[in-house]
N, C-alpha and C positions, 0 to 999 in steps of 0.2 A: 760827388763821385768824379765828376769831370775834372774838378780842380786837382784831385789826387792823381788822376791819370796824367794830367798836364805836368804836374810837379815831378812825377816819375820820369817823364821824358826829358826833363832838364838835367837829370843825373846821367852823366855820359856813359858810365858802365852799364846802368840799367837800360838805357836807351839802346845800346849796342846789343844787349841780350834779347830785348824784346824784338828788335828788327831782325836779328838772326833767327829767332824762333818763327816769326812770321814768314821769313824767306824760306825756311825749311818746309813749313806747311804748304806754302804756295808751290814750291818745287814738287812736293809729294802729290799734290792735287793735279798738277800738269802732267806728271809722269803717269798717274793712274789713268788718264784719259787717252794716252798714246797706245795704240794697239801693238801687241807683241808680234814680231814676225814669226811665221810658221805655225800660228795657232788658228785652228779652225773654229770660229766662234759659234756656228750653229751646233757643232758637236759639244762644245762646252755648255751651251744652254740646254741641250738635250740631257746631258749628264746631271746638271743641276736639277732639272725637272724630275728625273728619275730618283735622285736622292731625296728630294723634298716630298716625293710621293704623289705628285699630281702634275697635271699639264699647266704650264704657265705660258701665256702668250696668246 
């Protein structure tokens, strides 16, 4: 399986596609951890707890 992965990286077009996909996933994960300005997170957590039907935390 490792040899198949290594041989796929030798193909230029496939390597570019794999690296692009990994870059987008990393960018998404970094963006998800950045807090949004103007959002009161305790209120968001309270709304989530009310919708889920219980106290969390």
